[in-house]
C-alpha positions as CSV (number, residue, x, y, z in Angstrom):
1,X,212.5,8.7,158.3
2,X,209.4,6.6,157.5
3,X,206.4,8.4,156.0
4,X,202.9,6.9,155.7
5,X,200.9,8.3,152.8
6,X,197.9,7.0,150.9
7,X,198.9,5.8,147.4
8,X,197.3,8.8,145.7
9,X,199.5,11.2,147.7
10,X,202.6,9.0,146.9
11,X,201.8,9.2,143.2
12,X,201.2,13.0,143.4
13,X,204.5,13.4,145.3
14,X,206.5,11.4,142.7
15,X,204.8,13.4,139.9
16,X,205.6,16.7,141.7
17,X,209.3,15.7,142.2
18,X,209.6,14.9,138.4
19,X,208.0,18.2,137.5
20,X,210.2,20.1,139.9
21,X,213.3,18.2,138.5
22,X,214.1,17.0,142.1
23,X,214.7,13.7,143.6
24,X,211.9,12.5,145.9
25,X,214.1,12.9,148.9
26,X,215.1,16.5,147.9
27,X,211.5,17.5,147.5
28,X,210.5,15.9,150.9
29,X,213.5,17.8,152.5
30,X,212.3,21.0,151.0
31,X,208.7,20.4,152.3
32,X,210.2,19.5,155.7
33,X,212.3,22.7,155.8
34,X,209.1,24.8,155.1
35,X,207.2,22.7,157.7
36,X,209.6,23.3,160.6
37,X,209.5,27.1,160.1
38,X,205.8,27.0,161.1
39,X,204.9,28.2,164.6
40,X,203.0,25.0,165.1
41,X,204.4,22.5,162.6
42,X,202.2,19.6,161.5
43,X,203.6,16.1,161.2
44,X,205.7,15.5,158.1
45,X,203.0,13.4,156.4
46,X,200.4,16.1,157.0
47,X,202.8,18.7,155.7
48,X,203.3,16.7,152.5
49,X,199.5,16.4,152.0
50,X,199.0,20.1,152.7
51,X,201.9,21.0,150.3
52,X,200.4,18.8,147.5
53,X,196.9,20.2,147.9
54,X,198.2,23.8,148.0
55,X,200.3,23.1,144.9
56,X,197.2,21.9,143.0
57,X,195.2,24.9,144.2
58,X,197.9,27.2,142.9
59,X,198.0,25.4,139.5
60,X,194.2,25.7,139.4
61,X,194.2,29.4,140.2
62,X,196.7,30.1,137.4
63,X,194.5,28.6,134.7
64,X,191.0,27.3,134.0
65,X,191.7,24.0,135.6
66,X,194.4,21.7,136.8
67,X,197.2,21.6,134.2
68,X,197.3,18.3,132.3
69,X,200.7,17.5,133.6
70,X,199.9,18.3,137.3
71,X,198.6,14.7,137.8
72,X,201.0,13.2,135.3
73,X,201.9,9.7,136.4
74,X,199.0,9.6,139.0
75,X,196.8,6.5,138.6
76,X,193.4,7.7,139.9
77,X,191.7,4.4,139.0
78,X,193.4,2.5,141.8
79,X,192.6,5.1,144.5
């Protein structure tokens, strides 16, 4: 399966996989499994973007801001 994501989302996905101690393919498979349970599932790339934004929102709600390691490995300068 080929997935088209913007570089920022690829960086965030790689960082999330490291933080979850999963391979990239295992994390994508987990997101895909959650996606297909939806009554009207979005495309996989959209589901990944939604999952990443939801993850950042959850991190933000737990503390005063985004945890320093939430964007670990993400190069925002090139976005």
